DRENNUZA-317949 format. One line per field, with one value per residue (C-alpha): residue number from 1; x, y, z. Coordinates in Angstrom, 2 decimals, padded with zeros to 5 digits, always signed. Example, Ala and Ser with C-alpha at 12.3 -4.5 7.8 and 13.67 -1.06 7.14 Angstrom:
BEGIN
pos	(1 | 2) .
c1	(+012.30 | +013.67) .
c2	(-004.50 | -001.06) .
c3	(+007.80 | +007.14) .
***
This chain:
BEGIN
pos	(1 | 2 | 3 | 4 | 5 | 6 | 7 | 8 | 9 | 10 | 11 | 12 | 13 | 14 | 15 | 16 | 17 | 18 | 19 | 20 | 21 | 22 | 23 | 24 | 25 | 26 | 27 | 28 | 29 | 30 | 31 | 32 | 33 | 34 | 35 | 36 | 37 | 38 | 39 | 40 | 41 | 42 | 43 | 44 | 45 | 46 | 47 | 48 | 49 | 50 | 51 | 52 | 53 | 54 | 55 | 56 | 57 | 58 | 59 | 60 | 61 | 62 | 63 | 64 | 65 | 66 | 67 | 68 | 69 | 70 | 71 | 72 | 73 | 74 | 75 | 76 | 77 | 78 | 79 | 80 | 81 | 82 | 83 | 84 | 85 | 86 | 87 | 88 | 89 | 90 | 91 | 92 | 93 | 94 | 95 | 96 | 97 | 98 | 99 | 100 | 101 | 102 | 103 | 104 | 105 | 106 | 107 | 108 | 109 | 110 | 111 | 112 | 113 | 114 | 115 | 116 | 117 | 118 | 119 | 120 | 121 | 122 | 123 | 124 | 125 | 126 | 127 | 128 | 129 | 130 | 131 | 132 | 133 | 134 | 135 | 136 | 137 | 138 | 139 | 140 | 141 | 142 | 143 | 144 | 145 | 146 | 147 | 148 | 149 | 150 | 151 | 152 | 153 | 154 | 155 | 156 | 157 | 158 | 159 | 160 | 161 | 162 | 163 | 164 | 165 | 166 | 167 | 168 | 169 | 170 | 171 | 172 | 173 | 174 | 175 | 176 | 177 | 178 | 179 | 180 | 181 | 182 | 183 | 184 | 185 | 186 | 187 | 188 | 189 | 190 | 191 | 192 | 193 | 194 | 195 | 196 | 197 | 198 | 199 | 200 | 201 | 202 | 203 | 204 | 205 | 206 | 207 | 208 | 209 | 210 | 211 | 212 | 213 | 214 | 215 | 216 | 217 | 218 | 219 | 220 | 221 | 222 | 223 | 224 | 225 | 226 | 227 | 228 | 229 | 230 | 231 | 232 | 233 | 234 | 235 | 236 | 237 | 238 | 239 | 240 | 241 | 242 | 243 | 244 | 245 | 246 | 247 | 248 | 249 | 250 | 251 | 252 | 253 | 254 | 255 | 256 | 257 | 258 | 259 | 260 | 261 | 262 | 263 | 264 | 265 | 266 | 267 | 268 | 269 | 270 | 271 | 272 | 273 | 274 | 275 | 276 | 277 | 278 | 279 | 280 | 281 | 282 | 283 | 284 | 285 | 286 | 287 | 288 | 289 | 290 | 291 | 292 | 293 | 294 | 295 | 296 | 297 | 298 | 299 | 300 | 301 | 302 | 303 | 304 | 305 | 306 | 307 | 308 | 309 | 310 | 311 | 312 | 313 | 314 | 315 | 316 | 317 | 318 | 319 | 320 | 321 | 322 | 323 | 324 | 325 | 326 | 327 | 328 | 329 | 330 | 331 | 332 | 333 | 334 | 335 | 336 | 337 | 338 | 339 | 340 | 341 | 342 | 343 | 344 | 345 | 346 | 347 | 348 | 349 | 350 | 351 | 352 | 353 | 354 | 355 | 356 | 357 | 358 | 359 | 360 | 361 | 362 | 363 | 364 | 365 | 366 | 367 | 368 | 369 | 370 | 371 | 372 | 373 | 374 | 375 | 376 | 377 | 378 | 379 | 380 | 381 | 382 | 383 | 384 | 385 | 386 | 387 | 388 | 389 | 390 | 391 | 392 | 393 | 394 | 395 | 396 | 397 | 398 | 399 | 400 | 401 | 402 | 403 | 404 | 405 | 406 | 407 | 408 | 409 | 410 | 411 | 412 | 413 | 414 | 415 | 416 | 417 | 418 | 419 | 420 | 421 | 422 | 423 | 424 | 425 | 426 | 427 | 428 | 429 | 430 | 431 | 432 | 433 | 434 | 435 | 436 | 437 | 438 | 439 | 440 | 441 | 442 | 443 | 444 | 445 | 446 | 447 | 448 | 449 | 450 | 451 | 452 | 453 | 454 | 455 | 456 | 457 | 458 | 459 | 460 | 461 | 462 | 463 | 464 | 465 | 466 | 467 | 468 | 469 | 470 | 471 | 472 | 473 | 474 | 475 | 476 | 477 | 478 | 479 | 480 | 481) .
c1	(+060.51 | +059.58 | +059.15 | +056.93 | +056.68 | +054.14 | +054.67 | +051.30 | +049.48 | +046.34 | +046.05 | +043.92 | +043.43 | +043.97 | +043.48 | +046.44 | +046.24 | +047.85 | +046.95 | +045.52 | +043.00 | +042.52 | +041.11 | +037.71 | +037.20 | +035.87 | +039.44 | +041.24 | +040.08 | +041.05 | +044.62 | +044.81 | +043.37 | +046.10 | +049.05 | +048.14 | +049.55 | +052.63 | +052.83 | +052.31 | +054.92 | +053.87 | +053.53 | +053.57 | +052.08 | +053.42 | +051.57 | +053.65 | +052.29 | +052.88 | +051.86 | +048.11 | +048.36 | +049.93 | +052.57 | +053.61 | +052.03 | +052.03 | +055.91 | +057.26 | +056.85 | +060.42 | +060.96 | +063.21 | +063.99 | +065.58 | +065.02 | +068.65 | +069.21 | +070.00 | +073.54 | +073.69 | +070.71 | +070.89 | +067.74 | +065.63 | +062.13 | +059.43 | +056.27 | +053.79 | +055.85 | +055.65 | +051.94 | +051.43 | +053.02 | +051.05 | +047.97 | +049.01 | +049.91 | +046.30 | +044.83 | +046.54 | +045.69 | +042.26 | +042.36 | +043.55 | +041.14 | +037.67 | +040.00 | +039.65 | +035.58 | +034.86 | +037.30 | +037.58 | +035.47 | +032.24 | +033.93 | +036.77 | +034.38 | +032.46 | +034.35 | +038.06 | +039.45 | +040.46 | +042.86 | +043.20 | +041.21 | +041.97 | +043.49 | +041.95 | +044.18 | +042.89 | +044.73 | +044.73 | +044.89 | +046.35 | +045.00 | +043.50 | +047.13 | +048.17 | +044.81 | +046.33 | +050.18 | +049.42 | +047.01 | +049.66 | +052.17 | +050.18 | +048.95 | +051.99 | +052.84 | +048.90 | +048.17 | +051.38 | +050.27 | +046.93 | +048.17 | +050.27 | +047.02 | +045.96 | +042.79 | +044.47 | +047.21 | +044.64 | +042.67 | +046.48 | +046.92 | +043.26 | +044.10 | +047.39 | +046.59 | +043.23 | +041.80 | +043.82 | +041.66 | +038.79 | +041.03 | +042.46 | +039.09 | +037.41 | +040.45 | +039.40 | +036.26 | +036.65 | +039.73 | +037.22 | +034.63 | +036.89 | +039.76 | +040.62 | +039.96 | +042.81 | +045.07 | +044.19 | +045.36 | +048.35 | +049.29 | +048.12 | +050.80 | +053.50 | +052.90 | +052.81 | +055.41 | +053.27 | +052.23 | +048.90 | +047.55 | +047.42 | +045.21 | +043.49 | +042.78 | +041.82 | +039.50 | +037.68 | +037.04 | +033.23 | +033.28 | +036.69 | +035.14 | +031.49 | +033.39 | +035.17 | +032.27 | +030.60 | +034.03 | +033.28 | +030.19 | +027.73 | +029.24 | +030.78 | +028.23 | +029.81 | +028.96 | +026.68 | +030.06 | +031.56 | +028.99 | +029.36 | +027.33 | +024.29 | +022.16 | +019.04 | +016.94 | +014.45 | +012.32 | +010.02 | +006.36 | +005.72 | +007.84 | +011.44 | +011.08 | +010.76 | +013.29 | +015.55 | +018.71 | +020.47 | +022.85 | +025.57 | +027.87 | +030.82 | +031.74 | +034.55 | +037.28 | +039.35 | +042.37 | +041.77 | +040.79 | +044.43 | +044.92 | +042.02 | +042.40 | +039.75 | +040.63 | +039.00 | +039.98 | +040.18 | +041.24 | +044.01 | +043.85 | +044.19 | +044.09 | +044.98 | +041.91 | +038.32 | +038.71 | +036.03 | +035.15 | +034.86 | +035.35 | +035.15 | +036.28 | +039.15 | +040.12 | +043.87 | +044.39 | +041.42 | +039.34 | +037.13 | +033.28 | +033.60 | +032.79 | +031.02 | +031.71 | +029.76 | +030.58 | +030.46 | +026.82 | +024.59 | +025.06 | +026.07 | +026.27 | +027.00 | +027.37 | +025.92 | +028.14 | +026.14 | +026.58 | +024.39 | +024.33 | +025.15 | +028.16 | +029.39 | +033.13 | +033.42 | +032.01 | +031.77 | +033.09 | +031.19 | +033.72 | +034.41 | +030.13 | +029.47 | +032.71 | +031.34 | +027.80 | +029.09 | +031.81 | +031.01 | +026.94 | +025.76 | +022.26 | +020.11 | +018.47 | +022.07 | +023.59 | +020.60 | +020.76 | +024.49 | +023.90 | +021.42 | +024.02 | +023.68 | +026.72 | +027.51 | +029.87 | +028.04 | +026.02 | +025.18 | +023.00 | +023.53 | +022.20 | +021.64 | +021.03 | +020.71 | +020.48 | +020.16 | +016.84 | +015.76 | +015.99 | +016.75 | +016.70 | +018.15 | +019.08 | +019.81 | +021.51 | +021.92 | +024.28 | +021.93 | +018.97 | +018.14 | +015.39 | +014.74 | +012.97 | +012.35 | +012.09 | +009.01 | +007.08 | +004.74 | +007.26 | +008.70 | +011.60 | +013.58 | +016.75 | +019.06 | +021.57 | +023.42 | +020.64 | +018.49 | +015.28 | +013.01 | +015.13 | +014.14 | +014.85 | +012.84 | +010.96 | +010.62 | +013.37 | +015.76 | +019.49 | +021.18 | +021.54 | +018.93 | +021.34 | +022.79 | +019.47 | +019.03 | +022.16 | +022.00 | +019.64 | +020.18 | +016.90 | +014.74 | +016.13 | +015.18 | +012.24 | +011.04 | +012.22 | +010.33 | +010.91 | +013.76 | +012.51 | +015.52 | +019.76 | +019.20 | +016.51 | +019.71 | +022.41 | +020.80 | +019.44 | +023.05 | +024.86 | +022.13 | +024.58 | +022.79 | +023.48 | +026.89 | +029.46 | +032.36 | +035.71 | +033.69 | +032.21 | +034.83 | +033.00 | +029.95 | +028.50 | +024.99 | +023.64 | +021.30 | +019.97 | +018.07 | +021.86 | +023.82 | +026.13 | +027.95 | +028.93 | +031.32 | +032.64 | +035.52 | +037.55 | +035.24 | +033.29 | +029.83 | +027.74 | +025.61 | +028.88 | +030.89 | +030.50 | +031.64 | +035.45 | +034.77 | +031.59 | +031.95 | +029.26 | +028.53 | +027.00 | +030.60 | +033.22 | +034.77 | +034.15 | +038.17 | +039.23) .
c2	(+070.29 | +073.72 | +075.60 | +078.69 | +080.59 | +083.80 | +085.69 | +088.24 | +090.70 | +091.89 | +095.39 | +093.53 | +089.91 | +088.70 | +084.39 | +082.54 | +079.66 | +078.18 | +079.11 | +074.94 | +075.82 | +079.61 | +077.96 | +076.90 | +073.85 | +075.65 | +077.23 | +073.98 | +072.61 | +076.32 | +075.66 | +072.20 | +073.36 | +076.19 | +073.90 | +071.55 | +074.78 | +073.73 | +069.97 | +068.78 | +070.26 | +071.78 | +075.61 | +076.20 | +079.46 | +080.69 | +083.45 | +085.12 | +086.26 | +088.03 | +088.98 | +088.49 | +090.54 | +089.52 | +091.87 | +093.81 | +093.02 | +090.91 | +090.68 | +088.43 | +085.03 | +083.35 | +079.95 | +077.57 | +074.90 | +071.40 | +069.74 | +068.74 | +070.79 | +069.00 | +070.32 | +069.26 | +071.50 | +074.80 | +076.09 | +079.23 | +080.75 | +078.75 | +081.19 | +077.98 | +078.37 | +082.04 | +081.76 | +079.10 | +081.33 | +084.49 | +082.39 | +080.71 | +084.37 | +085.65 | +082.91 | +082.40 | +086.60 | +085.38 | +082.95 | +085.46 | +087.73 | +084.88 | +083.64 | +087.33 | +086.89 | +083.84 | +084.41 | +088.00 | +088.30 | +090.64 | +093.48 | +093.75 | +093.12 | +096.50 | +098.81 | +100.22 | +101.07 | +104.65 | +104.17 | +101.27 | +100.53 | +103.03 | +100.96 | +100.49 | +101.62 | +100.39 | +102.47 | +101.78 | +104.99 | +105.98 | +110.09 | +112.13 | +113.18 | +109.44 | +108.59 | +111.80 | +111.11 | +107.36 | +108.38 | +110.75 | +108.47 | +105.86 | +108.45 | +110.67 | +110.09 | +110.16 | +113.80 | +114.79 | +113.76 | +115.65 | +118.83 | +119.03 | +119.26 | +122.29 | +122.65 | +122.30 | +124.85 | +127.34 | +127.14 | +127.05 | +130.26 | +131.83 | +130.91 | +132.93 | +135.59 | +137.08 | +134.85 | +134.81 | +136.70 | +134.84 | +132.01 | +132.69 | +133.23 | +130.10 | +128.36 | +130.18 | +129.61 | +125.34 | +125.16 | +126.52 | +123.95 | +121.15 | +121.49 | +117.40 | +117.22 | +120.18 | +117.51 | +114.41 | +117.07 | +118.03 | +114.84 | +114.15 | +116.70 | +115.85 | +112.37 | +113.08 | +115.77 | +118.78 | +121.86 | +122.40 | +125.32 | +122.95 | +120.31 | +123.52 | +124.32 | +120.21 | +120.26 | +123.41 | +122.92 | +123.49 | +126.65 | +127.84 | +126.89 | +128.92 | +131.68 | +131.54 | +131.23 | +134.51 | +136.87 | +136.31 | +138.91 | +135.92 | +135.25 | +131.76 | +128.99 | +125.70 | +123.54 | +120.24 | +118.43 | +119.77 | +118.99 | +116.50 | +113.84 | +112.03 | +109.85 | +107.20 | +106.10 | +103.23 | +101.38 | +098.55 | +099.46 | +096.95 | +099.30 | +099.14 | +095.53 | +094.37 | +096.26 | +099.57 | +100.42 | +103.90 | +104.69 | +107.53 | +108.47 | +110.37 | +112.89 | +114.71 | +115.24 | +112.50 | +114.01 | +113.22 | +109.72 | +107.87 | +109.20 | +108.12 | +105.73 | +104.32 | +104.90 | +102.92 | +104.33 | +102.40 | +102.69 | +100.63 | +099.18 | +101.87 | +104.66 | +108.25 | +109.75 | +108.88 | +107.76 | +106.35 | +103.81 | +105.24 | +104.88 | +105.71 | +107.29 | +109.74 | +112.55 | +113.00 | +114.95 | +115.16 | +113.75 | +110.81 | +112.05 | +114.67 | +111.60 | +108.56 | +107.26 | +105.01 | +103.88 | +101.15 | +101.71 | +101.07 | +104.90 | +105.80 | +108.62 | +110.94 | +114.43 | +116.47 | +119.56 | +122.27 | +125.99 | +128.48 | +132.12 | +133.23 | +131.84 | +133.25 | +134.42 | +132.78 | +129.51 | +126.39 | +123.75 | +120.77 | +118.36 | +119.12 | +119.20 | +115.92 | +114.43 | +114.67 | +113.72 | +110.09 | +109.28 | +110.61 | +109.72 | +106.86 | +107.30 | +109.00 | +111.08 | +112.12 | +112.76 | +114.84 | +117.33 | +117.42 | +118.68 | +121.65 | +123.37 | +127.00 | +128.75 | +127.41 | +128.67 | +127.26 | +124.55 | +121.03 | +118.39 | +115.07 | +111.68 | +109.29 | +106.12 | +104.05 | +100.91 | +099.33 | +101.60 | +101.20 | +104.93 | +107.31 | +111.12 | +113.83 | +117.06 | +120.32 | +123.24 | +126.51 | +128.53 | +128.76 | +126.94 | +123.63 | +121.10 | +117.62 | +115.00 | +111.77 | +108.91 | +107.10 | +104.27 | +106.69 | +108.47 | +105.38 | +106.89 | +109.87 | +111.50 | +114.32 | +115.82 | +119.15 | +122.09 | +122.55 | +120.49 | +121.32 | +124.17 | +127.85 | +131.39 | +132.65 | +134.44 | +131.42 | +132.22 | +129.80 | +128.98 | +128.09 | +129.35 | +128.48 | +128.55 | +125.31 | +123.13 | +124.58 | +122.82 | +119.83 | +116.55 | +114.25 | +115.21 | +115.26 | +112.02 | +110.35 | +111.50 | +110.86 | +107.06 | +104.61 | +105.11 | +102.86 | +100.16 | +098.29 | +097.94 | +096.46 | +099.47 | +102.03 | +099.73 | +100.97 | +104.25 | +105.50 | +103.79 | +105.64 | +107.21 | +110.71 | +110.29 | +108.25 | +110.76 | +109.07 | +110.46 | +112.25 | +109.77 | +107.83 | +105.68 | +104.30 | +103.05 | +100.72 | +100.15 | +097.28 | +098.61 | +095.17 | +093.00 | +095.64 | +095.13 | +098.34 | +097.42 | +100.07 | +100.04 | +102.39 | +103.73 | +104.68 | +101.31 | +101.60 | +099.56 | +097.35 | +096.87 | +094.79 | +092.77 | +095.13 | +095.95 | +095.93 | +094.69 | +095.44 | +094.34 | +097.88 | +095.30 | +093.64 | +095.81 | +096.75 | +093.12 | +092.05 | +095.09) .
c3	(+055.81 | +055.92 | +059.00 | +059.16 | +062.12 | +062.73 | +065.82 | +066.27 | +068.90 | +069.68 | +071.56 | +074.03 | +074.44 | +078.32 | +077.49 | +078.17 | +075.15 | +072.07 | +068.54 | +068.87 | +071.20 | +070.24 | +066.83 | +066.29 | +064.52 | +061.44 | +061.33 | +061.86 | +058.63 | +057.11 | +058.20 | +056.93 | +053.40 | +053.82 | +054.29 | +051.50 | +049.29 | +050.65 | +049.18 | +053.11 | +054.42 | +058.14 | +059.35 | +062.52 | +064.79 | +067.71 | +070.23 | +072.25 | +075.49 | +078.64 | +081.62 | +080.69 | +077.57 | +073.97 | +072.79 | +070.34 | +066.34 | +063.30 | +063.17 | +060.98 | +058.55 | +058.50 | +056.42 | +057.38 | +055.35 | +056.33 | +053.50 | +051.50 | +048.76 | +045.62 | +044.48 | +040.95 | +040.17 | +039.59 | +041.95 | +040.76 | +042.13 | +041.61 | +040.29 | +041.75 | +045.09 | +045.33 | +044.94 | +047.48 | +050.12 | +048.99 | +049.22 | +052.83 | +054.08 | +053.39 | +054.86 | +058.03 | +058.34 | +057.51 | +060.16 | +063.08 | +062.69 | +062.59 | +065.63 | +067.46 | +066.65 | +067.74 | +071.42 | +072.02 | +075.42 | +074.59 | +076.59 | +074.18 | +071.26 | +072.18 | +074.63 | +074.85 | +078.72 | +078.03 | +081.72 | +083.65 | +086.97 | +089.60 | +092.42 | +095.74 | +099.03 | +102.19 | +105.10 | +108.67 | +110.71 | +114.20 | +113.76 | +110.73 | +110.05 | +109.48 | +107.39 | +105.29 | +105.20 | +104.18 | +101.43 | +100.30 | +099.91 | +097.97 | +095.80 | +095.20 | +091.63 | +091.06 | +092.90 | +091.27 | +087.90 | +088.25 | +090.04 | +086.54 | +084.30 | +082.76 | +084.58 | +087.60 | +087.04 | +086.40 | +089.38 | +091.22 | +089.74 | +090.57 | +094.02 | +094.30 | +092.33 | +091.23 | +093.78 | +096.64 | +099.09 | +098.62 | +098.90 | +101.92 | +103.61 | +102.20 | +104.18 | +107.18 | +107.30 | +106.29 | +109.63 | +111.83 | +111.38 | +110.23 | +111.89 | +111.85 | +108.39 | +107.76 | +109.89 | +107.46 | +105.18 | +105.96 | +105.95 | +102.29 | +101.71 | +103.46 | +102.29 | +098.39 | +098.61 | +097.47 | +099.05 | +101.41 | +099.36 | +096.49 | +098.73 | +099.56 | +095.95 | +095.55 | +097.90 | +096.93 | +093.47 | +093.15 | +095.14 | +093.02 | +089.96 | +090.41 | +091.66 | +088.66 | +086.50 | +087.84 | +087.65 | +083.67 | +085.06 | +083.66 | +080.21 | +081.06 | +080.71 | +081.96 | +078.24 | +078.87 | +077.97 | +080.49 | +083.67 | +086.18 | +086.83 | +086.20 | +089.02 | +088.73 | +091.61 | +091.18 | +094.04 | +092.87 | +092.41 | +095.34 | +097.78 | +099.30 | +100.63 | +096.84 | +095.75 | +094.77 | +092.99 | +092.68 | +089.99 | +089.45 | +086.51 | +087.87 | +084.67 | +084.67 | +082.06 | +080.93 | +081.97 | +085.63 | +084.71 | +084.77 | +088.51 | +090.45 | +092.95 | +095.72 | +099.18 | +102.38 | +106.04 | +108.98 | +112.84 | +113.76 | +117.32 | +119.90 | +117.59 | +119.05 | +117.38 | +116.85 | +113.16 | +111.40 | +108.68 | +105.47 | +101.79 | +098.23 | +094.79 | +095.59 | +092.97 | +093.51 | +096.98 | +098.00 | +101.07 | +101.02 | +100.54 | +097.70 | +094.96 | +095.58 | +099.01 | +101.80 | +105.49 | +107.74 | +108.66 | +104.81 | +103.72 | +100.11 | +098.65 | +095.41 | +094.78 | +091.26 | +090.60 | +090.53 | +089.31 | +090.95 | +089.52 | +093.12 | +095.29 | +098.49 | +098.46 | +102.44 | +103.72 | +104.04 | +101.21 | +099.62 | +100.49 | +103.88 | +104.72 | +103.09 | +104.16 | +107.51 | +106.43 | +105.03 | +107.24 | +110.71 | +110.33 | +111.78 | +109.72 | +107.29 | +109.11 | +111.09 | +107.44 | +106.02 | +109.55 | +108.40 | +105.02 | +106.00 | +108.30 | +106.98 | +105.72 | +102.60 | +100.06 | +097.41 | +096.55 | +095.86 | +095.08 | +097.36 | +096.99 | +100.04 | +100.05 | +103.34 | +102.71 | +106.44 | +106.81 | +102.88 | +102.09 | +099.31 | +099.40 | +097.23 | +098.87 | +097.28 | +099.17 | +098.54 | +100.47 | +103.34 | +102.29 | +101.25 | +100.05 | +100.72 | +098.36 | +100.10 | +097.26 | +098.04 | +096.50 | +095.15 | +093.72 | +092.23 | +090.21 | +090.58 | +088.05 | +089.15 | +086.56 | +087.04 | +088.08 | +091.00 | +090.66 | +093.33 | +095.38 | +094.51 | +095.49 | +098.19 | +095.18 | +093.33 | +091.05 | +089.65 | +091.32 | +088.34 | +084.60 | +082.77 | +079.73 | +081.64 | +080.92 | +077.47 | +076.00 | +078.23 | +076.74 | +079.53 | +081.73 | +078.68 | +077.37 | +080.67 | +081.42 | +077.58 | +078.51 | +081.24 | +084.92 | +085.73 | +088.94 | +089.27 | +088.47 | +085.17 | +084.25 | +085.66 | +084.03 | +080.68 | +081.22 | +082.20 | +079.38 | +077.04 | +074.41 | +075.74 | +079.42 | +079.10 | +077.37 | +075.67 | +077.56 | +079.94 | +082.02 | +084.07 | +086.63 | +086.85 | +090.51 | +090.73 | +094.35 | +094.64 | +097.86 | +098.67 | +098.60 | +099.83 | +096.28 | +094.71 | +091.00 | +089.46 | +085.93 | +085.07 | +082.16 | +079.41 | +079.58 | +080.00 | +082.13 | +079.32 | +077.51 | +080.13 | +083.54 | +086.47 | +087.18 | +091.08 | +092.91 | +096.81 | +099.29 | +101.59 | +104.36 | +105.04 | +103.09 | +106.89 | +108.62 | +108.19 | +110.30) .
***
């Protein structure tokens, strides 16, 4: 009899299967109905699969006839046969579409990843330099890719030309206070095969961007679509013992997405230097601690970038002060004291969660001033975006430009909705279309403070549309060291 073979592909479908297992029962009947057009001749469908993902598209429909030909009769095309073949083709196409609707997972139905999930690199180091060297080697291609993006090239140009004097001063100030981190950065540069100045720029992005905006004589206003990060805190009305949670959207330009990675650092036995256990999201070439990060004592940290109207052309960088606060302290009070040190070049909003001691704090810093807001059961909930909320100048004036808030709907949207109190509330809030930003929100983290579980979504997929890409226990993350 005639045998038809059909090869087809889906853009994203990861379940290994044959067509028989793919088709729901109603489609089997439809298939039998289709084969009846061929006079009972069997038709088979083959699904090609490679490495968990179905490959390239609807390719071909081929007919092979095994019946003997009647040599005594001349053959000619049959109008009825042509119609049958067309009918079969249409039905097969319909069946394929229905099959995918029945069998695709919720994630594949509602969300498409913009880039693959960032990998986790866990390095065991004898020194800060060794930790950096291993990071540079593991992430070499990602670092080179990020450094080739236009926005990074713009920063490199500023640091070598118009901003060279400021850049030199910032390097000097931070090298004096954080010499161990400079050794780690040197290791990153050596491992990745890039210059030390490039690594310095990657770790001074907050300060460089703030200064560049001020060099435009106040005419530069960061549009809300380019602003970075959203945070939501929630505490049960019965208090921390009954439950608390924190959520964060990490926003940046989509160009960096494919180059992100997670990095965990642990000391080797007999390490030459004190290397503290610390882990977090790494923007290529940066120290752990600038983006979401945690330590071995149950401390979790995120940051909201802020754009004050005045920034020093010297002083400490946020990447360095934050690294010290989350990676080199044991508790929330020690971390708060660390970030309150004066001498910052610019400022930031810092979100600290202490799972072990059941506390959450927001700290706003600007140069030599700071404000600490403890999230209490009476507070219930709190949110923070890219603006100063509880820190003001000595005269009571706002620190950042009010024009930024004018075009940013996130705070107003969050305030208009019911307070969040648990992880499910935060999941919904951070996925709201006026808060979650397609092509800008790269990572979502939600920490259940009661269980210590950190769930992570990434790659342009809102938290309400798929299970988490990663789920880690902060209380046991380093237990296998």
